[in-house]
NUZA-513934 format. One record per residue: residue number from 1; x negated, y, z of N, C-alpha, C, O in turn. Coordinates in nm, 4 decimals, padded with zeros to 6 digits. Each point is the difference from the previous one (the first is absolute). Layout:
   seq         nu         nv         nw        cau        cav        caw         cu         cv         cw         ou         ov         ow
   NUM          X          Y          Z          X          Y          Z          X          Y          Z          X          Y          Z
...
end
This chain:
   seq         nu         nv         nw        cau        cav        caw         cu         cv         cw         ou         ov         ow
     1   -17.6231    14.2432    04.0303   -00.0101   -00.1000    00.0896    00.1221   -00.0962   -00.0402    00.1140    00.0394   -00.0246
     2   -00.1538   -00.1594    00.0224    00.0853   -00.1187   -00.0151    00.0752   -00.0584    00.1248   -00.0381    00.0381    00.1106
     3    00.1135   -00.1031   -00.1168    00.0792   -00.0711    00.0884   -00.0882   -00.0878    00.1092    00.0201   -00.0064    00.1213
     4   -00.1026   -00.0460   -00.1829   -00.0991   -00.0985    00.0668   -00.0873    00.0960    00.0854   -00.0217   -00.0357    00.1158
     5   -00.0326    00.1566   -00.1601   -00.0882    00.0929    00.0692    00.0945    00.0614    00.1228   -00.0412    00.0212    00.1141
     6    00.1527   -00.0015   -00.1533    00.0905    00.0669    00.1149    00.0077   -00.0866    00.1107   -00.0240    00.0434    00.1127
     7    00.0607   -00.1841   -00.1356    00.0226   -00.1068    00.1080   -00.1377   -00.0272    00.0748   -00.0074   -00.0297    00.1193
     8   -00.1047    00.0446   -00.2091   -00.1361   -00.0064    00.0761   -00.0229    00.1134    00.0840   -00.0618   -00.0247    00.1036
     9    00.0948    00.1372   -00.1223   -00.0188    00.1217    00.0572    00.0899   -00.0034    00.1308   -00.0410    00.0390    00.1093
    10    00.1500   -00.0825   -00.1292    00.0935    00.0004    00.1097   -00.0324   -00.1164    00.1158    00.0280    00.0101    00.1195
    11   -00.0984   -00.1305   -00.1888   -00.0501   -00.0919    00.0960   -00.0920    00.0595    00.0915    00.0126   -00.0015    00.1224
    12   -00.1207    00.0624   -00.1973   -00.0958    00.0698    00.0644    00.0376    00.0942    00.0948   -00.0684    00.0082    00.1020
    13    00.1615    00.0620   -00.1165    00.0301    00.1119    00.0815    00.0922   -00.0617    00.1244   -00.0007    00.0599    00.1076
    14    00.0738   -00.1712   -00.1232    00.0841   -00.0426    00.0991   -00.0735   -00.1203    00.0681    00.0065   -00.0049    00.1228
    15   -00.0674   -00.0807   -00.1811   -00.0425   -00.1304    00.0597   -00.1563    00.0185    00.0278   -00.0441   -00.0246    00.1123
    16   -00.0359    00.0664   -00.2112   -00.1532   -00.0230    00.0230   -00.0675    00.1348    00.0700   -00.1035   -00.0187    00.0638
    17    00.1462    00.1266   -00.0708   -00.0346    00.1248    00.0583   -00.0070   -00.0247    00.1473   -00.1092   -00.0040    00.0568
    18    00.2302   -00.0139    00.0114    00.0080    00.0043    00.1373   -00.1100   -00.1007    00.0524   -00.0659    00.0368    00.0972
    19    00.0416   -00.1538   -00.1498   -00.1123   -00.1006    00.0491   -00.1378    00.0869   -00.0288   -00.0808    00.0026    00.0928
    20    00.0524    00.0585   -00.1969   -00.1197    00.0545   -00.0232   -00.0436    00.1264    00.1073   -00.1070    00.0208    00.0571
    21    00.2203    00.0451   -00.0549   -00.0073    00.0967    00.1069   -00.0314   -00.0389    00.1392   -00.0770    00.0683    00.0677
    22    00.1371   -00.1824   -00.0193   -00.0408   -00.0567    00.1298   -00.1383   -00.0391    00.0110   -00.0685    00.0214    00.1001
    23    00.0264   -00.0824   -00.2110   -00.1263   -00.0464   -00.0143   -00.1050    00.1208    00.0231   -00.0947   -00.0107    00.0779
    24    00.1186    00.1140   -00.1455   -00.0895    00.1277   -00.0187    00.0157    00.0824    00.1602   -00.0880    00.0723    00.0467
    25    00.2087   -00.1005    00.0150    00.0038    00.0790    00.1359   -00.0606   -00.0861    00.0942   -00.0524    00.0516    00.0987
    26    00.0506   -00.1984   -00.1155   -00.0828   -00.0802    00.0941   -00.1466    00.0019   -00.0017   -00.0731   -00.0303    00.0943
    27    00.0284    00.0792   -00.2420   -00.1449   -00.0013    00.0050   -00.0680    00.1258    00.0426   -00.1183    00.0061    00.0336
    28    00.1995    00.0906   -00.0374   -00.0419    00.1345    00.0275   -00.0158    00.0160    00.1484    00.0731   -00.0585    00.0799
    29   -00.1671    00.1364   -00.0463   -00.0701    00.0217    00.1381    00.1204    00.1128    00.0582    00.0490   -00.0018    00.1129
    30   -00.0187    00.0945   -00.2181    00.0972    00.1222    00.0595    00.1051   -00.0045   -00.0826   -00.0178   -00.0554   -00.1085
    31    00.1392    00.1071    00.1369    00.1317    00.0088   -00.0678   -00.0464    00.1009   -00.1221   -00.0613    00.1066    00.0062
    32    00.1145   -00.1814   -00.1226    00.0098    00.0775   -00.1231    00.1237   -00.0145   -00.0551    00.0803   -00.0893    00.0272
    33   -00.0628    00.1988   -00.1229    00.1067   -00.0086   -00.0769   -00.0241   -00.0214   -00.1431   -00.0717    00.0759   -00.0652
    34    00.1341   -00.1846    00.0126   -00.0243   -00.0275   -00.1481    00.1503    00.0009   -00.0671    00.0936   -00.0705    00.0379
    35   -00.0911    00.1529   -00.1313    00.1186    00.0165   -00.0612   -00.0293   -00.0041   -00.1502   -00.0717    00.0873   -00.0488
    36    00.1231   -00.1834   -00.0258    00.0005   -00.0255   -00.1326    00.0554    00.1167   -00.0831    00.0899    00.0710    00.0449
    37   -00.1397   -00.0529   -00.1566    00.0715    00.0998   -00.1067    00.0734   -00.0884   -00.0884   -00.0560   -00.0413   -00.1015
    38    00.1724    00.0084    00.1282    00.0685   -00.1059   -00.0425    00.0313    00.0474   -00.1602   -00.0108   -00.0809   -00.0922
    39    00.0451    00.2015    00.0740    00.0058    00.0688   -00.1362   -00.1072   -00.0269   -00.0913    00.0232    00.0028   -00.1208
    40   -00.1440   -00.0299    00.1666   -00.1318    00.0056   -00.0765    00.0110   -00.1664   -00.0954   -00.0582   -00.0276   -00.1049
    41    00.1388   -00.0474    00.1739    00.0100   -00.1541   -00.0618    00.0922    00.0070   -00.1097    00.0198   -00.1072   -00.0571
    42    00.0441    00.2125    00.0124    00.0926   -00.0219   -00.0947   -00.0938    00.0474   -00.1369    00.0684    00.0053   -00.1022
    43   -00.1876    00.0237    00.0869   -00.0681    00.0481   -00.0846   -00.0524   -00.1149   -00.1170    00.0298   -00.1182    00.0172
    44   -00.0890    00.1496   -00.1060   -00.0398   -00.0944   -00.0706   -00.0713   -00.1337    00.0346    00.0203   -00.1094   -00.0526
    45   -00.1232    00.1457    00.1692   -00.0554   -00.1069    00.0580    00.0632   -00.0425    00.1339   -00.0560   -00.0098    00.1092
    46    00.1835   -00.0131   -00.1408    00.1094   -00.0409    00.1182   -00.0787   -00.0938    00.1131   -00.0325    00.0560    00.1047
    47    00.0058   -00.1758   -00.1199   -00.0354   -00.0975    00.0879   -00.1540   -00.0149   -00.0002   -00.0468   -00.0894    00.0705
    48   -00.0300    00.1613   -00.1365   -00.1321   -00.0032   -00.0094   -00.0640    00.1064    00.1092   -00.0930   -00.0261    00.0763
    49    00.1415    00.1125   -00.0829   -00.0263    00.1226    00.0987    00.0774    00.0294    00.1232    00.1161    00.0263   -00.0315
    50   -00.1339   -00.0209    00.1502    00.0619    00.0371    00.1014   -00.0740    00.1034    00.0842   -00.1111   -00.0164    00.0503
    51    00.1912    00.1304   -00.0412   -00.0654    00.1267    00.0494    00.0648   -00.0004    00.1419    00.1193   -00.0245    00.0180
    52   -00.2046    00.0526    00.0773    00.0346   -00.0042    00.1278   -00.0474    00.1466    00.0652   -00.1015    00.0575   -00.0396
    53    00.1799   -00.0098    00.1345   -00.0373    00.1285    00.0416    00.0132   -00.0416    00.1552    00.0910   -00.0640    00.0527
    54   -00.2328    00.1301    00.0186   -00.0220   -00.0318    00.1183   -00.0562    00.1283    00.0625   -00.0667    00.0828   -00.0621
    55    00.1006   -00.0751    00.1911   -00.0473    00.1279    00.0805   -00.1662   -00.0176    00.0314   -00.0728    00.0968    00.0222
    56    00.0334   -00.2157   -00.0240   -00.1364   -00.0246    00.0208   -00.0469   -00.0913   -00.1230    00.0785   -00.0572   -00.0757
    57   -00.2096    00.0525    00.0677   -00.0663   -00.0610   -00.1258   -00.0028   -00.1414    00.0345   -00.0264   -00.0276    00.1171
    58    00.0495   -00.0678   -00.2008   -00.0029   -00.1401    00.0322   -00.1346   -00.0486   -00.0757   -00.0208    00.0162   -00.1203
    59   -00.0632   -00.0760    00.2084   -00.1397   -00.0473   -00.0234   -00.0007   -00.1446   -00.0395   -00.1066   -00.0570   -00.0235
end
């Protein structure tokens, strides 16, 4: 992973993710827990695949 990818991942984690999480929580009818698997973003398909772990299935 290069420096640009690390910076992009850091921006996703610190700036973009809180907004995404707020939108998910606002749209959900019941409280749900959404926890990204940040380590999965360090693989070969770093910015093309984002894995999310959730206690409920998102439709």
